[in-house]
C-alpha positions in Angstrom: 0.0 0.0 0.0 1.4 3.3 -1.1 1.0 6.6 0.8 1.1 9.3 -1.9 2.5 12.6 -0.7 1.1 15.9 -2.0 3.1 17.6 -4.8 4.9 20.8 -4.0 5.5 20.0 -0.3 8.5 21.4 1.5 11.4 19.3 2.6 10.4 19.8 6.2 7.0 18.4 5.5 8.5 15.5 3.6 10.8 14.8 6.5 7.8 14.8 8.9 6.0 12.3 6.7 9.0 10.0 6.8 9.3 10.2 10.6 5.6 9.4 11.0 6.0 6.4 8.7 8.9 5.2 10.8 6.7 4.8 13.9 6.2 1.2 15.0 9.4 -0.1 13.3 11.7 -2.3 15.2 14.6 -4.6 14.4 15.5 -7.9 16.1 18.8 -9.7 15.8 18.3 -13.4 16.8 19.8 -16.8 16.1 17.7 -19.3 14.1 17.6 -21.7 17.0 15.9 -19.0 19.2 12.8 -18.7 17.1 9.9 -20.9 15.9 6.4 -20.5 14.5 3.5 -21.0 16.8 0.2 -22.6 15.8 -1.3 -19.2 14.9 1.4 -18.6 12.2 3.3 -16.1 14.3 7.1 -16.1 14.6 7.9 -16.2 18.3 11.0 -16.5 20.5 11.6 -17.5 24.0 13.2 -14.3 25.5 16.3 -14.3 27.5 14.8 -11.4 29.3 11.1 -10.5 29.1 11.6 -7.4 26.9 13.5 -9.4 24.2 10.5 -11.5 23.3 8.2 -11.0 20.3 5.3 -12.4 18.4 5.3 -11.4 14.8 3.0 -12.0 11.9 4.5 -12.0 8.5 4.0 -9.7 5.5 4.1 -11.6 2.2 7.6 -10.3 1.4 8.8 -11.1 4.9 7.5 -14.7 4.7 9.1 -15.2 1.3 12.4 -13.9 2.5 12.2 -16.2 5.6 11.6 -19.2 3.4 14.8 -18.4 1.5 16.7 -18.3 4.8 15.2 -21.8 5.5 16.5 -23.1 2.2 12.8 -23.8 1.4 11.7 -21.4 -1.3 9.0 -24.0 -2.3 7.3 -23.3 1.0 6.6 -19.7 0.0 3.5 -20.1 -2.2 2.1 -23.1 -0.3 2.7 -21.4 3.0 0.9 -18.2 1.9 -2.0 -20.3 0.7 -2.2 -22.0 4.2 -2.2 -18.6 5.7 -5.1 -17.6 3.5 -7.0 -20.7 4.4 -6.4 -20.3 8.1 -4.5 -23.5 8.3 -1.7 -22.1 10.4 -1.2 -25.2 12.6 -0.2 -27.2 9.4 2.0 -24.3 8.3 3.8 -24.2 11.7 4.6 -27.9 11.3 6.2 -27.4 7.9 7.9 -24.2 8.9 9.5 -25.6 12.1 10.6 -28.7 10.3 12.7 -26.7 7.8 13.9 -24.5 10.7 15.1 -27.6 12.6 16.8 -28.9 9.4 19.0 -25.7 8.9 19.8 -25.6 12.7 21.4 -29.1 12.4 24.1 -27.5 10.4 24.5 -24.7 12.9 22.4 -21.7 13.9 22.2 -18.7 11.6 22.1 -15.0 12.3 18.7 -13.5 11.4 17.9 -9.9 11.2 14.2 -9.4 11.5 12.7 -6.0 10.4 9.2 -5.4 11.8 6.6 -2.8 11.8 3.5 -2.8 13.9 4.3 -6.4 15.0 4.6 -7.7 11.4 7.9 -9.1 10.1 8.4 -7.2 6.9 11.9 -8.4 6.0 14.4 -11.0 7.0 18.1 -10.5 6.3 21.4 -12.0 7.3 23.9 -10.2 9.6 25.8 -9.0 6.5 23.0 -6.7 5.4 23.5 -3.0 6.2 20.4 -1.0 5.9 20.1 2.7 5.2 16.7 3.6 6.5 14.3 6.2 5.0 14.7 8.5 8.0 18.5 8.6 7.6 18.1 9.4 3.9 15.5 12.0 4.6 18.0 13.7 7.0 20.7 13.7 4.4 18.3 15.2 1.8 17.2 17.9 4.2 20.7 18.8 5.1 21.9 18.9 1.4 19.1 21.1 0.2 18.3 23.2 3.3 19.6 26.4 1.6 18.3 25.6 -1.9 15.1 26.7 -3.6 13.4 23.3 -3.9 10.2 21.5 -3.3 9.3 17.8 -3.2 7.0 16.5 -6.0 5.3 13.2 -7.0 6.5 11.1 -4.1 5.3 8.1 -2.2 6.1 5.9 0.8 4.9 2.3 0.5 5.5 -0.8 2.5 8.4 -1.6 0.2 9.8 1.6 -1.3 10.4 5.3 -0.6 10.6 7.5 -3.6 11.4 11.2 -3.2 11.6 13.6 -6.2 13.1 17.0 -5.5 12.5 19.8 -8.0 15.2 22.5 -8.3 13.0 25.6 -8.7 15.9 27.8 -9.9 16.7 25.4 -12.8 13.6 26.4 -14.9 14.1 26.1 -18.6 11.2 27.0 -20.9 10.7 24.5 -23.7 8.1 27.0 -24.9 6.3 30.0 -23.4 3.9 27.9 -21.4 5.9 24.7 -21.0 8.5 25.0 -18.2 11.0 22.2 -17.5 13.0 21.7 -14.3 15.9 19.6 -13.2 14.8 17.2 -10.4 16.6 14.6 -8.3 14.9 11.4 -7.6 16.0 9.3 -4.5 14.8 5.8 -4.2 15.2 3.4 -1.3 13.9 0.1 0.0 14.2 -0.8 3.7 13.2 -4.4 2.9 15.8 -5.4 0.3 14.1 -4.6 -3.0 16.5 -2.0 -4.2 19.8 -0.2 -3.4 19.9 3.5 -2.5 19.5 5.1 -6.0 19.8 8.7 -7.2 18.5 9.6 -10.6 18.5 12.8 -12.7 15.0 13.7 -13.8 13.6 16.2 -16.2 10.4 17.4 -14.6 7.7 18.9 -16.9 5.4 21.2 -14.9 2.6 21.2 -17.4 1.5 17.7 -16.6 3.9 16.7 -13.7 5.6 14.2 -15.9 9.1 13.0 -15.1 11.7 11.6 -17.5 14.7 9.8 -16.0 17.8 10.6 -18.0 20.7 8.2 -17.7 23.9 10.2 -17.7 26.0 7.3 -16.7 25.8 3.6 -17.3 23.3 2.9 -14.5 22.4 5.7 -12.2 24.0 8.9 -10.8 24.4 7.0 -7.5 23.8 3.5 -6.3 24.8 2.0 -3.0 23.9 -1.5 -2.0 22.7 -2.4 1.5 25.8 -4.3 2.6 28.3 -4.0 5.4 27.7 -2.1 8.6 25.0 0.4 7.6 25.2 2.4 10.7 29.0 2.8 10.7 29.1 3.7 7.0 26.5 6.4 7.2 28.9 9.3 7.1 30.6 8.0 4.0 27.3 7.3 2.3 26.0 10.8 3.2 29.2 12.4 1.6 28.7 10.3 -1.5 25.1 11.3 -1.7 26.0 15.0 -1.5 28.5 14.6 -4.3 25.8 12.9 -6.4 23.4 15.7 -5.7 26.0 18.3 -6.8 26.8 16.3 -10.0 23.1 16.1 -10.9 22.6 19.8 -10.5 25.6 20.4 -12.8 24.3 18.1 -15.5 20.7 19.4 -15.3 20.8 22.4 -17.6 22.4 20.4 -20.4 19.8 17.7 -20.2 16.9 20.2 -20.1 18.2 21.9 -23.3 18.7 18.5 -25.0 15.1 17.5 -24.1 13.6 20.9 -25.3 15.4 20.5 -28.7 13.4 17.3 -29.4 10.4 19.5 -30.2 12.0 20.2 -33.6 12.3 16.5 -34.5 9.1 15.5 -36.4 7.8 11.9 -36.4 5.8 11.0 -39.4 3.7 8.3 -37.9 3.7 8.9 -34.1 0.9 6.4 -33.2 2.6 3.6 -35.0 5.9 4.6 -33.5 4.4 4.3 -30.0 3.0 0.9 -30.8 6.4 -0.4 -32.0 8.3 1.1 -29.1 5.9 -0.2 -26.6 5.9 -3.7 -28.1 9.7 -3.7 -28.2 9.8 -3.1 -24.4 7.2 -5.8 -23.7 4.6 -3.4 -22.4 1.0 -4.7 -22.2 -1.7 -3.7 -24.6 -3.5 -1.9 -21.8 -0.5 0.2 -21.0 0.2 0.9 -24.7 -3.4 2.2 -25.0 -2.7 4.5 -22.0 0.4 5.8 -23.8 -1.7 6.5 -26.9 -4.3 8.3 -24.8 -1.7 10.5 -23.3 -0.3 11.3 -26.8 -3.8 12.3 -28.0 -4.1 14.9 -25.2 -1.5 17.1 -27.0 -1.1 15.5 -30.4 2.5 16.6 -30.7 4.0 14.6 -33.6 7.6 15.0 -32.5 10.1 13.1 -30.4 9.2 15.5 -27.6 5.5 14.4 -27.9 6.3 10.7 -27.9 8.5 11.0 -24.8 5.8 12.9 -23.0 3.2 10.3 -24.0 5.3 7.6 -22.2 6.1 9.6 -19.1 2.4 10.7 -18.9 1.3 7.1 -18.9 3.9 6.3 -16.2 2.3 8.7 -13.8 -0.3 6.1 -13.0 2.3 3.5 -12.1 4.0 3.1 -8.7 7.5 2.6 -7.4 9.9 0.6 -9.6 7.4 0.2 -12.4 7.1 4.0 -12.9 10.8 4.5 -12.8 11.3 1.7 -15.3 9.1 3.5 -17.8 10.6 6.9 -17.1 14.1 5.4 -17.6 13.0 4.0 -21.0 11.6 7.5 -21.9 15.0 8.9 -21.1 16.6 6.6 -23.8 14.2 8.2 -26.4 16.3 11.4 -26.3 18.8 9.7 -28.6 17.2 6.4 -29.6 16.0 6.0 -33.2 12.2 6.5 -33.4 10.6 4.0 -35.7 8.3 5.4 -38.5 
């Protein structure tokens, strides 16, 4: 479930939203021989002291990750079905059997990430997490003296996406079509992505965003490994360098995007169909791209790019970024006719 944040919010407001979302989160470091599943399907431990004990339900992702730690990925789908049917006693038998099997080879370190008494992720001791509140603090510090706002963002169970518009970067593609450099920060506290920073062209007319790849992958990517807490200062410094680099590259990318207005495409509808099919997009999504194109009917490379980014607005998290990244390739990619 995503929590969509209102566009145009301040960094302070965004930081407050992140802090609020962090309420109820708790991590537990345990050994695999200290936990078991009870007949209600909850992961429980016998505490060494009373305050160390817990009873946790699983999210779907948390359960699937736990099954990987049990060397029993085949239990994932079947176990979730047993949950759905309320057959938790049978599930606990299977779960505890696999738990006992891995313990025969020696207990394992488990890092359980919970929120509101639900186990949302399971990692090994080698995983070093950079939490959303840490990243929000870095963002707040990096842009505290900048003229910025936060646009088109969300915090979901699995991802945080924060898009920061640099208001002083405005470049007019035309009199009534302002473009801005934006910086997009993505994170997953539950292991679904690294910390990523992307350069985005933000089009104010329709709040579209186009992710422009100015390097092989992203402006910045940092995996969740090592001691996340000890490495925070180093990561904060790298993030600040990434933010500075993105701001330096922004004007060039804005101008490059605006110039695509002069590149006519003879058969734009057909081009959209071919491009969409080439990326493996569904017919339903392709129709959405076409509908977005028909809003402005701009038969140029610029119009086609905006048709894809416009359709991407209705997607969430990684799926949206995937389409926006593809749209960024259309700046230089051959458009079929």
